[in-house]
C-alpha positions, 0 to 999 in steps of 0.5 A, spaced: 208 793 760 200 793 758 197 799 759 188 799 757 185 806 758 177 803 758 171 807 757 167 810 752 170 814 749 168 820 753 172 826 754 176 823 760 177 817 757 181 821 753 184 825 756 187 820 761 188 815 754 193 822 752 197 822 759 198 815 759 202 816 753 205 823 755 209 820 759 210 814 757 214 817 752 217 823 756 220 816 761 221 811 755 217 807 758 217 800 753 209 799 754 202 797 749 198 802 751 191 801 748 184 805 749 178 800 750 172 803 748 168 798 747 162 798 753 160 791 753 168 788 754 169 794 759 162 791 764 165 784 761 171 785 766 166 788 771 169 797 771 163 801 773 166 807 774 171 810 766 175 812 765 179 806 768 186 803 766 188 796 767 197 796 768 198 788 766 191 786 768 191 790 774 185 796 775 189 802 778 184 807 776 177 806 776 173 813 775 178 819 775 183 822 771 189 821 773 194 827 774 201 826 771 204 825 778 199 820 779 200 817 772 208 817 774 208 813 780 203 808 777 210 807 772 214 807 775 
């Protein structure tokens, strides 16, 4: 599973990335987690609101910091 957090590195983006990292570890899921902070790349992907999260190329979160429960739901 490939997970990408897209955003400029703001507090909300960092919180989102940290939550995903923690829950991946808690659930014992094998996943690659990357944080894309290059706003040119974010815009090229058509992301208008950050933080955004993609899982295997599909946008699953946009413009919000997902709750821990939401992240668990997305990963299972």
